[in-house]
N, C-alpha and C positions, 0 to 999 in steps of 0.2 A: 508744436514746432518740431520738425525733425532736425536733429543736430548731425551734421556731416563730420566724419572722423577721418583725418588723414594721418597716416603713420609715415614720418619722414626721418630717416637716419643716415641716408647716403646721398651723395651728390650725383643723382642719376636723373633720367628723364621723368621717372615717376615723381620724384621730389619736386622737380621744376614745375611739373603740371599741377601738383598739389598747391604749391606756393602761388601759382597764377590764379587758381580757383579761389583760394582764400583771399588773395588781394582783391579780386573782382568783387567778392562779397563785401569787403570793407568799402570799396569805391561806391558800391550800390547802397550803402547806408546800413549794413548789417553788422552784427557783433561776431568776432572771431577770437577764440582763445589761442595763445601761442606761447612758446617757451622763451624766457630770457635767461641770462646767467644767474639771476636772483631767484625769482619765482615765476610761475605762469601768469601772464597778464590777460585780461579780457579787453580786447581792442575794439575801437570804433573810430571813424573819421573825426578827428578833433575839431575840424572846421564845420561840422554838421551837427547842429544842436539837436535835431530830431534823432540822429543816429546815436549820439552820446546819451540821450535820455534812455535808450534801450539798455545801456550798461547799468544804470541805477535801478531800472526795473528788474533786470535779471538777478542782480546781486541783493536787492533789497537794501541798497545803500542810501544813507541820508543825503539829500540834495545839496546840503551846505558843506559837503566834504569834497574839496577840490581834487582833481585828477592830475596825473602826470602825462604830459605829451611825449611820445617816443618818436624819435627821428633817426635817420640812418647816417647822416653826415653833419659836420659842423656848419656847412652852408645852410642846410635845412633848419638847424637850430637857430642860426642868426636870423633867418627869414621870419620867425614867429615871435621874436622878442625886440625890445627897444634898446636904446643905448645902455651898456652895462659897464661895470667897473673893470679897469685894466687887468686885475688879477684873475678874472674869469678865464681869459685866454690861457693863462698858465695852467689853471686847473683842467680845462678841456684838453689841452695838449698832452698832459701827463695822464689823466685818469679816464678819458673818454676815447673809444667806447669803454664802458665799465660801469660798476654798480654805484653810480653817483647821480643825483638829481640836483639841478641848479634852479633856485628860485630867482627869476629875473623879471624885469619890467615887461609886461605884455604889450604887444602892438595891436591886440584885438583880432589877430588872425584866428586864434582858437575861440571856440564858442563860449558863451558866458557860463554855461553849466560845466565847462572844463575848469575854469578859474574860480567858480563859485562866487562870482561877482567881485573878486579881488582885482587889483590893478597889476598883479603879478601872475606868472605862470610857471609851473614846475616842468622842466624839460630835461630829457636825458637821451643818450645814445647807448643802447644796450649792447653788451659784448656777447652776442650769441649769433652764430651763423644763420640759423633759421629766422630769427627775429630781423636781422639786418636784410636778408633776402626779401622777406615779406614787406618790410618798410620801403625798400627800394622799388619793389614791384608796384606797390600801392601808390607810392609817390605823394603821400599826404601825411601830415603829422597824425599819429594814432594815439588817442587817449587810452590809457590802459592801466587801471588799478589791478590788484590781484584777482585772479579768476576763480573766486570762491563766493559762497554765500556770505553776506556781510556779517562780521563778528566771528566767523569760524577761522581756524588756522589756515594760513595761506597755502596754496597748492604748489608742490614741488615736482609733481608728476601729472601726466595727462589724465591718469585714473582719478586723481583727486578732483580734477576739473569735471570729469564725467560724473562722478558721484554727486557733485553739487549742482551742476548746471545743465546736465543732459535734458533736452527738451525746452530749455529756456534761451539758448543761443544758437546762432546759425552754424557754427563750426568750431572744431578743435583741431589744432595742428599738434600732433604728438612728436616732439623732438627729443624724447627721453628725459632722464632725470636732470634737473637744474644743478648748477655747480655751487654757487655761494650758499644758497639755501635761505637766507634772510634778505629782506628788501634792501633797496639802495639807500645809501646815506643821502639825506636831504639837507642841502646847504643853502641858507638864505644869503644870496650874493648881492643884495640891494644896499648893504651897508659897507662902510670903509673896511671893517674887519668881518670876514665871513662868520656866520653863525650856524652851527649844526642844529637843525630842527628835529631831525630823527636820525639816530645812529644806525649804521648799516654796514654794507660791505667794504667801505673805505673808512678807516679809523681817523680819529682826530690827529693822532701822531703822524700818520701818513700825509694828511693835508698840510700840517704845519711844516713838514719838511720841504714843501713846495712854495707856500705863500707866507710863511711866518705865523704869527698868532692867529688862532681860530677859537672863537668862543662857542660855548654850548648854551643853548637857550634855557634860562632858568624857569621859563613858563611852560615847559613840556607837560607838566601835570596840571596846568591851569585850565580847568574845564569851562571857565567862563569866557576865555578869550576866543576870538574868531580865528579859525585855523588858517595858517599860511601854507600848510602842506598836508598831504595825506598822513593819517595815523596820529594826528595830534589831538583829536577831540573825543572820539568815541572808543568804546572798549573793543579790543580786537583779539584775535588769535585764541578765542575761548574753545577749549576742547569739549567734547560731548560729556566727559566725566570730570567732576571737580578736581582741580589741581591744587595740591599743597606744596608751597615752595619753602624749603628748609634752609635757613641761613645758619649753617653750623657744620661740624665735622660729620663723618660717616656714622659715628656713634649716636649722634643726635638723630640722624635719619632712621637708624635702626630702632631707636627708642619710640619714635613716632609710628613707624611701621608696626611694631609690636602692640602698641596701644590701640591702633586702628583694628588690628586683627583680633585682639581680645574683645573689642566691641562688635565683632561679627562682620566687619567690612572685608570685601574682596579688594586686595591692595595690589597695585602695579607700581613699579618704580622705573623712572628714567635714570640711567646710571652710566657712568664712564666705564669703558671696558676693563680698566685696571681695578675697579672696585666691585666687579660682579661677584667674586668669591667672598666678599665681605658682607653681603646682604642675605637675609633670610626671608625670601619671598619667591613664589612660583612664577609670577608674571613680571617680566621686566623687558625694557627695550635698551639694547646697548647703543650708546650714542657715539662710540669711538673713543679716541684717546686725546685728541687736540681740540682746541676751541673751534678750529675750522671744521673738524668732524662734527662737533655738536651743532654748529650753525647749519651745516648741510642736512642733518638728519632731524632737526628739532621739530619741524612741522609735521613730518611723517610720523614721528613719535607721538605727538599730541593727537593725531588723527587715528592712531592704531588701536586704541582701547575704546570699547563700546559699552554702553550702559548695561547690556544684557550679561556681560562678563565681568565687569569691574565697577567698583563703587568709588574708589579714590585713586588718583595718580599722585605720587610723591616724587619730588625732584629736589636736588640740592642747587644752591646758587653756584655761580661760577665767577672767577675774577673779572672785574670790569676793566680789563685792559684789551686794547686792540678790538677785535670783533666781539670780545666778551661783553663790551658795552651794549652792542646791538642785541646779543642773546639775552642779557638781563632785562633790557627794555621790553622784549617780547614776552619773557617769562613773567615779569611783573604784571603786564597787561592781561596775560592768560590766567594768572593765579586766582583761585577762589579765596585763598588765605595765604599770608606770608608769616611764617613762624621764625622769630628771631630769638637769640639767647636771652 
C-alpha cells in the first residue's frame, strides 16, 4: 500500500485541499494518521466496522482493546452516547476541546470493535486545529488510537508515524510536533463520582476543581480485568532499548550508570536539563526543565536510542503531581526494570 503524505502547517488552499483528501479517505473506509494535541492518532470511521478493523491490522493491536472515538463538537459527542451524568456537561464545557476522554454509555452508533463489546464508549474532542478541521470535513466520529505499532512509544511527530506505519495505512497528515506529548486523561463518567482510568493531559487536581471529588481506579494494574479504556490491559510504550527506571537521587542514577558501564554496556540517559552536568555519560537526551517539558519530549526520547548504538536507557522517576502522574504511568509501563532504594 502506498501511504500518502500531506504536510500542513498553514491555513492556506494547500492545507484545505489536503484535509479534504484525507477526510475523503476516511469516508471511503481507509485509515489516516493525523495530529492531535496529545499524540498522533490513526483514524478510521468509527461507525464502519470494516474500516476500524484496518486500524487493528496496521498496528498489530489486540482486538479486545477498545478505541477512542474523536469528534469535532459537543453535538457530535452527544449523538454517539446515551444518557449521561449531569457532571459530564461541566467537564465538557471546561476541558473540551482538550486532552480528556469521557467513558460514557454507548448508543451503539460506534462499531462493536470500537467499544470492544462493552456497553460504553470512550469519546473526546481533540484540541488541535488540523484534527478539528479533519473531523468536521469527514463529519463522522473517527476512532483513533495512537498511530504507532502496538507496544511501541506513541508518536509525537509525523516522522514517528512514518517510521512505524508507512505502507500499512492510506495517509499521514503532518501537522508538526504535538503539544501535550502524552495521551488524554481517560475518565469513567458512568458512576456518581468520576474515576480516572488513565492519567493524562488533565490532572486529577484540575478535574476536582470543576466537579469535586474524583477517584483514581485502583485496578489500573489488574491484568485480569476487562479493559474499560485504552491503555489498561497491555504493555505499552516499550522502547527498542531496555529502560531502567531509577527511583532515587542523581547519585543513585550515577551509581547505576557506572555499574552498567563497568559491565561493558553502552549507556544512554534521559535527563532533565538542570542535571546534565551531573552525569558521566556520552549519550543523553535532555528532557527539559518542567514536567510539561518532560511529557512533551518523553516519547521522542524513548524512540531516539537504537539497539545498534545503545544497550541500556536509564531514567529517573519524577514527582507524581499534576501531569507527573501521567509521565510515571508511561515510564512504569515502558520500563524493563524499576530500581528502588
